[in-house]
mmCIF file of the N, C-alpha and C atoms, coordinates in Angstrom:
data_MODEL
# 
_entry.id   MODEL 
# 
loop_
_atom_site.group_PDB 
_atom_site.id 
_atom_site.type_symbol 
_atom_site.label_atom_id 
_atom_site.label_alt_id 
_atom_site.label_comp_id 
_atom_site.label_asym_id 
_atom_site.label_entity_id 
_atom_site.label_seq_id 
_atom_site.pdbx_PDB_ins_code 
_atom_site.Cartn_x 
_atom_site.Cartn_y 
_atom_site.Cartn_z 
_atom_site.occupancy 
_atom_site.B_iso_or_equiv 
_atom_site.pdbx_formal_charge 
_atom_site.auth_seq_id 
_atom_site.auth_comp_id 
_atom_site.auth_asym_id 
_atom_site.auth_atom_id 
_atom_site.pdbx_PDB_model_num 
ATOM 1   N N  . MET A 1 1  ? 56.047  97.808  122.939 1.00 0.00 ? 1  MET A N  1 
ATOM 2   C CA . MET A 1 1  ? 57.026  98.793  123.175 1.00 0.00 ? 1  MET A CA 1 
ATOM 3   C C  . MET A 1 1  ? 57.727  98.869  124.541 1.00 0.00 ? 1  MET A C  1 
ATOM 4   N N  . LYS A 1 2  ? 56.837  98.676  125.535 1.00 0.00 ? 2  LYS A N  1 
ATOM 5   C CA . LYS A 1 2  ? 57.370  98.707  126.919 1.00 0.00 ? 2  LYS A CA 1 
ATOM 6   C C  . LYS A 1 2  ? 58.623  97.657  127.080 1.00 0.00 ? 2  LYS A C  1 
ATOM 7   N N  . LYS A 1 3  ? 58.384  96.522  126.432 1.00 0.00 ? 3  LYS A N  1 
ATOM 8   C CA . LYS A 1 3  ? 59.372  95.394  126.610 1.00 0.00 ? 3  LYS A CA 1 
ATOM 9   C C  . LYS A 1 3  ? 60.601  95.834  125.865 1.00 0.00 ? 3  LYS A C  1 
ATOM 10  N N  . GLU A 1 4  ? 60.543  96.609  124.797 1.00 0.00 ? 4  GLU A N  1 
ATOM 11  C CA . GLU A 1 4  ? 61.684  97.031  123.966 1.00 0.00 ? 4  GLU A CA 1 
ATOM 12  C C  . GLU A 1 4  ? 62.371  98.112  124.806 1.00 0.00 ? 4  GLU A C  1 
ATOM 13  N N  . VAL A 1 5  ? 61.580  98.899  125.465 1.00 0.00 ? 5  VAL A N  1 
ATOM 14  C CA . VAL A 1 5  ? 62.375  99.952  126.276 1.00 0.00 ? 5  VAL A CA 1 
ATOM 15  C C  . VAL A 1 5  ? 63.199  99.283  127.495 1.00 0.00 ? 5  VAL A C  1 
ATOM 16  N N  . ILE A 1 6  ? 62.415  98.362  128.075 1.00 0.00 ? 6  ILE A N  1 
ATOM 17  C CA . ILE A 1 6  ? 63.235  97.719  129.224 1.00 0.00 ? 6  ILE A CA 1 
ATOM 18  C C  . ILE A 1 6  ? 64.417  97.028  128.721 1.00 0.00 ? 6  ILE A C  1 
ATOM 19  N N  . GLU A 1 7  ? 64.301  96.243  127.562 1.00 0.00 ? 7  GLU A N  1 
ATOM 20  C CA . GLU A 1 7  ? 65.531  95.525  127.094 1.00 0.00 ? 7  GLU A CA 1 
ATOM 21  C C  . GLU A 1 7  ? 66.568  96.381  126.693 1.00 0.00 ? 7  GLU A C  1 
ATOM 22  N N  . LYS A 1 8  ? 66.322  97.624  126.087 1.00 0.00 ? 8  LYS A N  1 
ATOM 23  C CA . LYS A 1 8  ? 67.180  98.687  125.823 1.00 0.00 ? 8  LYS A CA 1 
ATOM 24  C C  . LYS A 1 8  ? 67.879  99.050  127.072 1.00 0.00 ? 8  LYS A C  1 
ATOM 25  N N  . LEU A 1 9  ? 67.107  99.484  128.012 1.00 0.00 ? 9  LEU A N  1 
ATOM 26  C CA . LEU A 1 9  ? 67.512  100.099 129.241 1.00 0.00 ? 9  LEU A CA 1 
ATOM 27  C C  . LEU A 1 9  ? 68.544  98.924  129.926 1.00 0.00 ? 9  LEU A C  1 
ATOM 28  N N  . ALA A 1 10 ? 68.055  97.754  129.981 1.00 0.00 ? 10 ALA A N  1 
ATOM 29  C CA . ALA A 1 10 ? 69.006  96.770  130.513 1.00 0.00 ? 10 ALA A CA 1 
ATOM 30  C C  . ALA A 1 10 ? 70.200  96.593  129.895 1.00 0.00 ? 10 ALA A C  1 
ATOM 31  N N  . ALA A 1 11 ? 70.279  96.838  128.417 1.00 0.00 ? 11 ALA A N  1 
ATOM 32  C CA . ALA A 1 11 ? 71.459  96.650  127.713 1.00 0.00 ? 11 ALA A CA 1 
ATOM 33  C C  . ALA A 1 11 ? 72.291  97.886  127.944 1.00 0.00 ? 11 ALA A C  1 
ATOM 34  N N  . LEU A 1 12 ? 71.807  99.006  128.167 1.00 0.00 ? 12 LEU A N  1 
ATOM 35  C CA . LEU A 1 12 ? 72.603  100.312 128.391 1.00 0.00 ? 12 LEU A CA 1 
ATOM 36  C C  . LEU A 1 12 ? 73.210  100.283 129.880 1.00 0.00 ? 12 LEU A C  1 
ATOM 37  N N  . VAL A 1 13 ? 72.441  99.737  130.789 1.00 0.00 ? 13 VAL A N  1 
ATOM 38  C CA . VAL A 1 13 ? 72.809  99.654  132.173 1.00 0.00 ? 13 VAL A CA 1 
ATOM 39  C C  . VAL A 1 13 ? 73.957  98.631  132.258 1.00 0.00 ? 13 VAL A C  1 
ATOM 40  N N  . THR A 1 14 ? 73.829  97.546  131.457 1.00 0.00 ? 14 THR A N  1 
ATOM 41  C CA . THR A 1 14 ? 75.000  96.521  131.520 1.00 0.00 ? 14 THR A CA 1 
ATOM 42  C C  . THR A 1 14 ? 76.200  97.005  130.947 1.00 0.00 ? 14 THR A C  1 
ATOM 43  N N  . ALA A 1 15 ? 75.974  97.766  129.858 1.00 0.00 ? 15 ALA A N  1 
ATOM 44  C CA . ALA A 1 15 ? 77.200  98.346  129.222 1.00 0.00 ? 15 ALA A CA 1 
ATOM 45  C C  . ALA A 1 15 ? 77.847  99.434  130.109 1.00 0.00 ? 15 ALA A C  1 
ATOM 46  N N  . ALA A 1 16 ? 77.087  100.097 130.854 1.00 0.00 ? 16 ALA A N  1 
ATOM 47  C CA . ALA A 1 16 ? 77.685  101.182 131.646 1.00 0.00 ? 16 ALA A CA 1 
ATOM 48  C C  . ALA A 1 16 ? 78.428  100.486 132.875 1.00 0.00 ? 16 ALA A C  1 
ATOM 49  N N  . PHE A 1 17 ? 77.823  99.443  133.381 1.00 0.00 ? 17 PHE A N  1 
ATOM 50  C CA . PHE A 1 17 ? 78.637  98.670  134.340 1.00 0.00 ? 17 PHE A CA 1 
ATOM 51  C C  . PHE A 1 17 ? 79.892  98.035  133.777 1.00 0.00 ? 17 PHE A C  1 
ATOM 52  N N  . GLY A 1 18 ? 79.817  97.575  132.624 1.00 0.00 ? 18 GLY A N  1 
ATOM 53  C CA . GLY A 1 18 ? 81.026  97.051  131.897 1.00 0.00 ? 18 GLY A CA 1 
ATOM 54  C C  . GLY A 1 18 ? 82.188  98.178  131.676 1.00 0.00 ? 18 GLY A C  1 
ATOM 55  N N  . LEU A 1 19 ? 81.567  99.282  131.342 1.00 0.00 ? 19 LEU A N  1 
ATOM 56  C CA . LEU A 1 19 ? 82.642  100.461 131.258 1.00 0.00 ? 19 LEU A CA 1 
ATOM 57  C C  . LEU A 1 19 ? 83.283  100.748 132.518 1.00 0.00 ? 19 LEU A C  1 
ATOM 58  N N  . VAL A 1 20 ? 82.585  100.755 133.629 1.00 0.00 ? 20 VAL A N  1 
ATOM 59  C CA . VAL A 1 20 ? 83.013  101.037 134.984 1.00 0.00 ? 20 VAL A CA 1 
ATOM 60  C C  . VAL A 1 20 ? 84.130  100.009 135.233 1.00 0.00 ? 20 VAL A C  1 
ATOM 61  N N  . ALA A 1 21 ? 83.754  98.684  135.032 1.00 0.00 ? 21 ALA A N  1 
ATOM 62  C CA . ALA A 1 21 ? 84.699  97.692  135.386 1.00 0.00 ? 21 ALA A CA 1 
ATOM 63  C C  . ALA A 1 21 ? 85.900  97.698  134.533 1.00 0.00 ? 21 ALA A C  1 
ATOM 64  N N  . ALA A 1 22 ? 85.737  98.161  133.307 1.00 0.00 ? 22 ALA A N  1 
ATOM 65  C CA . ALA A 1 22 ? 86.922  98.285  132.315 1.00 0.00 ? 22 ALA A CA 1 
ATOM 66  C C  . ALA A 1 22 ? 87.865  99.317  132.758 1.00 0.00 ? 22 ALA A C  1 
ATOM 67  N N  . LEU A 1 23 ? 87.398  100.443 133.324 1.00 0.00 ? 23 LEU A N  1 
ATOM 68  C CA . LEU A 1 23 ? 88.123  101.605 133.885 1.00 0.00 ? 23 LEU A CA 1 
ATOM 69  C C  . LEU A 1 23 ? 88.846  101.154 135.076 1.00 0.00 ? 23 LEU A C  1 
ATOM 70  N N  . ALA A 1 24 ? 88.175  100.401 136.054 1.00 0.00 ? 24 ALA A N  1 
ATOM 71  C CA . ALA A 1 24 ? 88.837  99.834  137.187 1.00 0.00 ? 24 ALA A CA 1 
ATOM 72  C C  . ALA A 1 24 ? 89.960  98.849  136.788 1.00 0.00 ? 24 ALA A C  1 
ATOM 73  N N  . TRP A 1 25 ? 89.702  97.975  135.831 1.00 0.00 ? 25 TRP A N  1 
ATOM 74  C CA . TRP A 1 25 ? 90.767  97.224  135.513 1.00 0.00 ? 25 TRP A CA 1 
ATOM 75  C C  . TRP A 1 25 ? 91.953  97.882  134.867 1.00 0.00 ? 25 TRP A C  1 
ATOM 76  N N  . ASN A 1 26 ? 91.517  98.876  134.034 1.00 0.00 ? 26 ASN A N  1 
ATOM 77  C CA . ASN A 1 26 ? 92.679  99.745  133.467 1.00 0.00 ? 26 ASN A CA 1 
ATOM 78  C C  . ASN A 1 26 ? 93.449  100.288 134.367 1.00 0.00 ? 26 ASN A C  1 
ATOM 79  N N  . GLY A 1 27 ? 92.910  100.848 135.508 1.00 0.00 ? 27 GLY A N  1 
ATOM 80  C CA . GLY A 1 27 ? 93.729  101.494 136.663 1.00 0.00 ? 27 GLY A CA 1 
ATOM 81  C C  . GLY A 1 27 ? 94.619  100.468 137.280 1.00 0.00 ? 27 GLY A C  1 
ATOM 82  N N  . ALA A 1 28 ? 94.075  99.250  137.513 1.00 0.00 ? 28 ALA A N  1 
ATOM 83  C CA . ALA A 1 28 ? 94.783  98.088  138.183 1.00 0.00 ? 28 ALA A CA 1 
ATOM 84  C C  . ALA A 1 28 ? 95.935  97.647  137.366 1.00 0.00 ? 28 ALA A C  1 
ATOM 85  N N  . ILE A 1 29 ? 95.659  97.363  136.031 1.00 0.00 ? 29 ILE A N  1 
ATOM 86  C CA . ILE A 1 29 ? 96.755  96.949  135.106 1.00 0.00 ? 29 ILE A CA 1 
ATOM 87  C C  . ILE A 1 29 ? 97.849  97.899  134.962 1.00 0.00 ? 29 ILE A C  1 
ATOM 88  N N  . GLN A 1 30 ? 97.440  99.268  134.989 1.00 0.00 ? 30 GLN A N  1 
ATOM 89  C CA . GLN A 1 30 ? 98.460  100.287 134.921 1.00 0.00 ? 30 GLN A CA 1 
ATOM 90  C C  . GLN A 1 30 ? 99.440  100.394 136.046 1.00 0.00 ? 30 GLN A C  1 
ATOM 91  N N  . ALA A 1 31 ? 98.834  100.189 137.272 1.00 0.00 ? 31 ALA A N  1 
ATOM 92  C CA . ALA A 1 31 ? 99.683  100.186 138.522 1.00 0.00 ? 31 ALA A CA 1 
ATOM 93  C C  . ALA A 1 31 ? 100.473 98.955  138.402 1.00 0.00 ? 31 ALA A C  1 
ATOM 94  N N  . ILE A 1 32 ? 100.045 97.840  138.018 1.00 0.00 ? 32 ILE A N  1 
ATOM 95  C CA . ILE A 1 32 ? 100.878 96.607  138.001 1.00 0.00 ? 32 ILE A CA 1 
ATOM 96  C C  . ILE A 1 32 ? 102.015 96.781  136.989 1.00 0.00 ? 32 ILE A C  1 
ATOM 97  N N  . PHE A 1 33 ? 101.681 97.354  135.854 1.00 0.00 ? 33 PHE A N  1 
ATOM 98  C CA . PHE A 1 33 ? 102.623 97.660  134.809 1.00 0.00 ? 33 PHE A CA 1 
ATOM 99  C C  . PHE A 1 33 ? 103.748 98.572  135.246 1.00 0.00 ? 33 PHE A C  1 
ATOM 100 N N  . LYS A 1 34 ? 103.299 99.698  136.074 1.00 0.00 ? 34 LYS A N  1 
ATOM 101 C CA . LYS A 1 34 ? 104.153 100.687 136.532 1.00 0.00 ? 34 LYS A CA 1 
ATOM 102 C C  . LYS A 1 34 ? 105.043 100.057 137.593 1.00 0.00 ? 34 LYS A C  1 
ATOM 103 N N  . ALA A 1 35 ? 104.545 99.122  138.465 1.00 0.00 ? 35 ALA A N  1 
ATOM 104 C CA . ALA A 1 35 ? 105.370 98.371  139.469 1.00 0.00 ? 35 ALA A CA 1 
ATOM 105 C C  . ALA A 1 35 ? 106.385 97.520  138.835 1.00 0.00 ? 35 ALA A C  1 
ATOM 106 N N  . VAL A 1 36 ? 105.995 96.894  137.667 1.00 0.00 ? 36 VAL A N  1 
ATOM 107 C CA . VAL A 1 36 ? 106.969 95.882  137.065 1.00 0.00 ? 36 VAL A CA 1 
ATOM 108 C C  . VAL A 1 36 ? 107.982 96.685  136.217 1.00 0.00 ? 36 VAL A C  1 
ATOM 109 N N  . PHE A 1 37 ? 107.634 97.573  135.324 1.00 0.00 ? 37 PHE A N  1 
ATOM 110 C CA . PHE A 1 37 ? 108.390 98.255  134.416 1.00 0.00 ? 37 PHE A CA 1 
ATOM 111 C C  . PHE A 1 37 ? 108.872 99.643  134.691 1.00 0.00 ? 37 PHE A C  1 
ATOM 112 N N  . GLY A 1 38 ? 108.465 100.203 135.845 1.00 0.00 ? 38 GLY A N  1 
ATOM 113 C CA . GLY A 1 38 ? 108.748 101.396 136.137 1.00 0.00 ? 38 GLY A CA 1 
ATOM 114 C C  . GLY A 1 38 ? 107.833 102.395 135.582 1.00 0.00 ? 38 GLY A C  1 
ATOM 115 N N  . SER A 1 39 ? 108.176 103.610 135.252 1.00 0.00 ? 39 SER A N  1 
ATOM 116 C CA . SER A 1 39 ? 107.256 104.699 134.846 1.00 0.00 ? 39 SER A CA 1 
ATOM 117 C C  . SER A 1 39 ? 106.797 104.329 133.593 1.00 0.00 ? 39 SER A C  1 
ATOM 118 N N  . SER A 1 40 ? 105.473 104.595 133.247 1.00 0.00 ? 40 SER A N  1 
ATOM 119 C CA . SER A 1 40 ? 104.848 104.324 131.991 1.00 0.00 ? 40 SER A CA 1 
ATOM 120 C C  . SER A 1 40 ? 104.610 105.652 131.390 1.00 0.00 ? 40 SER A C  1 
ATOM 121 N N  . ASP A 1 41 ? 105.442 106.577 131.586 1.00 0.00 ? 41 ASP A N  1 
ATOM 122 C CA . ASP A 1 41 ? 105.240 107.980 130.886 1.00 0.00 ? 41 ASP A CA 1 
ATOM 123 C C  . ASP A 1 41 ? 105.878 108.042 129.588 1.00 0.00 ? 41 ASP A C  1 
ATOM 124 N N  . ASN A 1 42 ? 106.712 106.959 129.118 1.00 0.00 ? 42 ASN A N  1 
ATOM 125 C CA . ASN A 1 42 ? 107.413 107.153 127.788 1.00 0.00 ? 42 ASN A CA 1 
ATOM 126 C C  . ASN A 1 42 ? 106.583 106.310 126.722 1.00 0.00 ? 42 ASN A C  1 
ATOM 127 N N  . ILE A 1 43 ? 106.822 106.734 125.449 1.00 0.00 ? 43 ILE A N  1 
ATOM 128 C CA . ILE A 1 43 ? 106.031 106.029 124.411 1.00 0.00 ? 43 ILE A CA 1 
ATOM 129 C C  . ILE A 1 43 ? 106.251 104.509 124.373 1.00 0.00 ? 43 ILE A C  1 
ATOM 130 N N  . PRO A 1 44 ? 107.469 104.059 124.320 1.00 0.00 ? 44 PRO A N  1 
ATOM 131 C CA . PRO A 1 44 ? 107.622 102.654 124.310 1.00 0.00 ? 44 PRO A CA 1 
ATOM 132 C C  . PRO A 1 44 ? 106.848 101.831 125.218 1.00 0.00 ? 44 PRO A C  1 
ATOM 133 N N  . ALA A 1 45 ? 106.964 102.505 126.559 1.00 0.00 ? 45 ALA A N  1 
ATOM 134 C CA . ALA A 1 45 ? 106.258 101.679 127.749 1.00 0.00 ? 45 ALA A CA 1 
ATOM 135 C C  . ALA A 1 45 ? 104.677 101.651 127.321 1.00 0.00 ? 45 ALA A C  1 
ATOM 136 N N  . MET A 1 46 ? 104.156 102.810 126.841 1.00 0.00 ? 46 MET A N  1 
ATOM 137 C CA . MET A 1 46 ? 102.774 103.053 126.588 1.00 0.00 ? 46 MET A CA 1 
ATOM 138 C C  . MET A 1 46 ? 102.309 102.006 125.532 1.00 0.00 ? 46 MET A C  1 
ATOM 139 N N  . LEU A 1 47 ? 103.169 101.829 124.527 1.00 0.00 ? 47 LEU A N  1 
ATOM 140 C CA . LEU A 1 47 ? 102.848 100.903 123.347 1.00 0.00 ? 47 LEU A CA 1 
ATOM 141 C C  . LEU A 1 47 ? 102.896 99.412  123.758 1.00 0.00 ? 47 LEU A C  1 
ATOM 142 N N  . ILE A 1 48 ? 103.858 99.100  124.748 1.00 0.00 ? 48 ILE A N  1 
ATOM 143 C CA . ILE A 1 48 ? 103.836 97.692  125.289 1.00 0.00 ? 48 ILE A CA 1 
ATOM 144 C C  . ILE A 1 48 ? 102.609 97.428  126.086 1.00 0.00 ? 48 ILE A C  1 
ATOM 145 N N  . TYR A 1 49 ? 102.225 98.376  126.878 1.00 0.00 ? 49 TYR A N  1 
ATOM 146 C CA . TYR A 1 49 ? 101.088 98.391  127.668 1.00 0.00 ? 49 TYR A CA 1 
ATOM 147 C C  . TYR A 1 49 ? 99.737  98.200  126.649 1.00 0.00 ? 49 TYR A C  1 
ATOM 148 N N  . ALA A 1 50 ? 99.735  98.942  125.715 1.00 0.00 ? 50 ALA A N  1 
ATOM 149 C CA . ALA A 1 50 ? 98.530  98.882  124.692 1.00 0.00 ? 50 ALA A CA 1 
ATOM 150 C C  . ALA A 1 50 ? 98.515  97.304  124.085 1.00 0.00 ? 50 ALA A C  1 
ATOM 151 N N  . VAL A 1 51 ? 99.618  96.954  123.569 1.00 0.00 ? 51 VAL A N  1 
ATOM 152 C CA . VAL A 1 51 ? 99.672  95.623  122.997 1.00 0.00 ? 51 VAL A CA 1 
ATOM 153 C C  . VAL A 1 51 ? 99.302  94.584  124.032 1.00 0.00 ? 51 VAL A C  1 
ATOM 154 N N  . ILE A 1 52 ? 99.899  94.624  125.096 1.00 0.00 ? 52 ILE A N  1 
ATOM 155 C CA . ILE A 1 52 ? 99.568  93.517  126.093 1.00 0.00 ? 52 ILE A CA 1 
ATOM 156 C C  . ILE A 1 52 ? 98.008  93.599  126.468 1.00 0.00 ? 52 ILE A C  1 
ATOM 157 N N  . VAL A 1 53 ? 97.352  94.619  126.720 1.00 0.00 ? 53 VAL A N  1 
ATOM 158 C CA . VAL A 1 53 ? 96.043  94.851  127.113 1.00 0.00 ? 53 VAL A CA 1 
ATOM 159 C C  . VAL A 1 53 ? 95.207  94.373  125.833 1.00 0.00 ? 53 VAL A C  1 
ATOM 160 N N  . THR A 1 54 ? 95.581  94.685  124.693 1.00 0.00 ? 54 THR A N  1 
ATOM 161 C CA . THR A 1 54 ? 94.883  94.220  123.410 1.00 0.00 ? 54 THR A CA 1 
ATOM 162 C C  . THR A 1 54 ? 94.846  92.769  123.297 1.00 0.00 ? 54 THR A C  1 
ATOM 163 N N  . LEU A 1 55 ? 96.075  92.215  123.588 1.00 0.00 ? 55 LEU A N  1 
ATOM 164 C CA . LEU A 1 55 ? 96.174  90.723  123.339 1.00 0.00 ? 55 LEU A CA 1 
ATOM 165 C C  . LEU A 1 55 ? 95.279  90.000  124.447 1.00 0.00 ? 55 LEU A C  1 
ATOM 166 N N  . ILE A 1 56 ? 95.297  90.544  125.733 1.00 0.00 ? 56 ILE A N  1 
ATOM 167 C CA . ILE A 1 56 ? 94.423  89.964  126.708 1.00 0.00 ? 56 ILE A CA 1 
ATOM 168 C C  . ILE A 1 56 ? 92.943  89.996  126.328 1.00 0.00 ? 56 ILE A C  1 
ATOM 169 N N  . ALA A 1 57 ? 92.594  91.235  125.867 1.00 0.00 ? 57 ALA A N  1 
ATOM 170 C CA . ALA A 1 57 ? 91.076  91.527  125.570 1.00 0.00 ? 57 ALA A CA 1 
ATOM 171 C C  . ALA A 1 57 ? 90.663  90.613  124.351 1.00 0.00 ? 57 ALA A C  1 
ATOM 172 N N  . VAL A 1 58 ? 91.529  90.356  123.424 1.00 0.00 ? 58 VAL A N  1 
ATOM 173 C CA . VAL A 1 58 ? 91.095  89.462  122.318 1.00 0.00 ? 58 VAL A CA 1 
ATOM 174 C C  . VAL A 1 58 ? 91.007  88.116  122.881 1.00 0.00 ? 58 VAL A C  1 
ATOM 175 N N  . LEU A 1 59 ? 91.956  87.656  123.557 1.00 0.00 ? 59 LEU A N  1 
ATOM 176 C CA . LEU A 1 59 ? 91.861  86.363  124.164 1.00 0.00 ? 59 LEU A CA 1 
ATOM 177 C C  . LEU A 1 59 ? 90.585  86.016  125.000 1.00 0.00 ? 59 LEU A C  1 
ATOM 178 N N  . ILE A 1 60 ? 90.340  87.048  125.917 1.00 0.00 ? 60 ILE A N  1 
ATOM 179 C CA . ILE A 1 60 ? 89.177  87.006  126.678 1.00 0.00 ? 60 ILE A CA 1 
ATOM 180 C C  . ILE A 1 60 ? 88.028  87.003  125.896 1.00 0.00 ? 60 ILE A C  1 
ATOM 181 N N  . THR A 1 61 ? 87.886  87.783  124.964 1.00 0.00 ? 61 THR A N  1 
ATOM 182 C CA . THR A 1 61 ? 86.671  87.962  124.020 1.00 0.00 ? 61 THR A CA 1 
ATOM 183 C C  . THR A 1 61 ? 86.480  86.641  123.377 1.00 0.00 ? 61 THR A C  1 
ATOM 184 N N  . VAL A 1 62 ? 87.491  86.005  122.839 1.00 0.00 ? 62 VAL A N  1 
ATOM 185 C CA . VAL A 1 62 ? 87.272  84.739  122.185 1.00 0.00 ? 62 VAL A CA 1 
ATOM 186 C C  . VAL A 1 62 ? 86.854  83.599  123.161 1.00 0.00 ? 62 VAL A C  1 
ATOM 187 N N  . TRP A 1 63 ? 87.434  83.553  124.353 1.00 0.00 ? 63 TRP A N  1 
ATOM 188 C CA . TRP A 1 63 ? 86.887  82.661  125.384 1.00 0.00 ? 63 TRP A CA 1 
ATOM 189 C C  . TRP A 1 63 ? 85.509  82.811  125.709 1.00 0.00 ? 63 TRP A C  1 
ATOM 190 N N  . VAL A 1 64 ? 85.034  84.217  125.943 1.00 0.00 ? 64 VAL A N  1 
ATOM 191 C CA . VAL A 1 64 ? 83.809  84.365  126.230 1.00 0.00 ? 64 VAL A CA 1 
ATOM 192 C C  . VAL A 1 64 ? 82.799  84.054  125.146 1.00 0.00 ? 64 VAL A C  1 
ATOM 193 N N  . ALA A 1 65 ? 83.236  84.303  123.932 1.00 0.00 ? 65 ALA A N  1 
ATOM 194 C CA . ALA A 1 65 ? 82.284  83.951  122.818 1.00 0.00 ? 65 ALA A CA 1 
ATOM 195 C C  . ALA A 1 65 ? 82.155  82.451  122.669 1.00 0.00 ? 65 ALA A C  1 
ATOM 196 N N  . ARG A 1 66 ? 83.283  81.600  122.925 1.00 0.00 ? 66 ARG A N  1 
ATOM 197 C CA . ARG A 1 66 ? 83.057  80.270  122.862 1.00 0.00 ? 66 ARG A CA 1 
ATOM 198 C C  . ARG A 1 66 ? 82.255  79.642  124.035 1.00 0.00 ? 66 ARG A C  1 
ATOM 199 N N  . ALA A 1 67 ? 82.304  80.331  125.233 1.00 0.00 ? 67 ALA A N  1 
ATOM 200 C CA . ALA A 1 67 ? 81.510  79.811  126.306 1.00 0.00 ? 67 ALA A CA 1 
ATOM 201 C C  . ALA A 1 67 ? 80.076  80.160  126.120 1.00 0.00 ? 67 ALA A C  1 
ATOM 202 N N  . ALA A 1 68 ? 79.780  81.453  125.571 1.00 0.00 ? 68 ALA A N  1 
ATOM 203 C CA . ALA A 1 68 ? 78.380  81.717  125.293 1.00 0.00 ? 68 ALA A CA 1 
ATOM 204 C C  . ALA A 1 68 ? 77.749  80.762  124.258 1.00 0.00 ? 68 ALA A C  1 
ATOM 205 N N  . SER A 1 69 ? 78.584  80.415  123.209 1.00 0.00 ? 69 SER A N  1 
ATOM 206 C CA . SER A 1 69 ? 78.191  79.537  122.215 1.00 0.00 ? 69 SER A CA 1 
ATOM 207 C C  . SER A 1 69 ? 77.766  78.287  122.767 1.00 0.00 ? 69 SER A C  1 
ATOM 208 N N  . LYS A 1 70 ? 78.613  77.742  123.554 1.00 0.00 ? 70 LYS A N  1 
ATOM 209 C CA . LYS A 1 70 ? 78.302  76.405  124.289 1.00 0.00 ? 70 LYS A CA 1 
ATOM 210 C C  . LYS A 1 70 ? 77.056  76.431  125.148 1.00 0.00 ? 70 LYS A C  1 
ATOM 211 N N  . ALA A 1 71 ? 76.802  77.546  125.825 1.00 0.00 ? 71 ALA A N  1 
ATOM 212 C CA . ALA A 1 71 ? 75.750  77.791  126.626 1.00 0.00 ? 71 ALA A CA 1 
ATOM 213 C C  . ALA A 1 71 ? 74.430  77.712  125.887 1.00 0.00 ? 71 ALA A C  1 
ATOM 214 N N  . LYS A 1 72 ? 74.463  78.291  124.763 1.00 0.00 ? 72 LYS A N  1 
ATOM 215 C CA . LYS A 1 72 ? 73.336  78.409  123.870 1.00 0.00 ? 72 LYS A CA 1 
ATOM 216 C C  . LYS A 1 72 ? 73.272  76.972  122.912 1.00 0.00 ? 72 LYS A C  1 
ATOM 217 N N  . GLY A 1 73 ? 74.115  76.090  123.229 1.00 0.00 ? 73 GLY A N  1 
ATOM 218 C CA . GLY A 1 73 ? 73.933  74.815  122.558 1.00 0.00 ? 73 GLY A CA 1 
ATOM 219 C C  . GLY A 1 73 ? 74.652  74.776  121.221 1.00 0.00 ? 73 GLY A C  1 
ATOM 220 N N  . GLY A 1 74 ? 75.423  75.703  120.906 1.00 0.00 ? 74 GLY A N  1 
ATOM 221 C CA . GLY A 1 74 ? 76.023  75.708  119.548 1.00 0.00 ? 74 GLY A CA 1 
ATOM 222 C C  . GLY A 1 74 ? 77.182  74.703  119.500 1.00 0.00 ? 74 GLY A C  1 
ATOM 223 N N  . ASN A 1 75 ? 77.597  74.434  118.352 1.00 0.00 ? 75 ASN A N  1 
ATOM 224 C CA . ASN A 1 75 ? 78.708  73.545  118.146 1.00 0.00 ? 75 ASN A CA 1 
ATOM 225 C C  . ASN A 1 75 ? 79.984  74.295  117.683 1.00 0.00 ? 75 ASN A C  1 
ATOM 226 N N  . GLN A 1 76 ? 80.113  75.515  117.694 1.00 0.00 ? 76 GLN A N  1 
ATOM 227 C CA . GLN A 1 76 ? 81.191  76.171  116.986 1.00 0.00 ? 76 GLN A CA 1 
ATOM 228 C C  . GLN A 1 76 ? 82.323  76.161  117.877 1.00 0.00 ? 76 GLN A C  1 
ATOM 229 N N  . GLN A 1 77 ? 83.551  76.211  117.292 1.00 0.00 ? 77 GLN A N  1 
ATOM 230 C CA . GLN A 1 77 ? 84.808  75.949  118.030 1.00 0.00 ? 77 GLN A CA 1 
ATOM 231 C C  . GLN A 1 77 ? 85.505  77.135  118.118 1.00 0.00 ? 77 GLN A C  1 
# 
């Protein structure tokens, strides 16, 4: 049981640091967006931002999943 608690705690701490990193990136990306496109206070600008961030997140998620699969010795593409 102690091993399970440590594993869960490690997963939660990792997730918490992931959230902090995501929030930091969100702020940075918003600042870049605002510098490039001006104010991000209107709905079309916010939608463009959301679509761009979603596409980047999907691409990075696929890339990380493939890298993890290769690291584990899998042959998935």
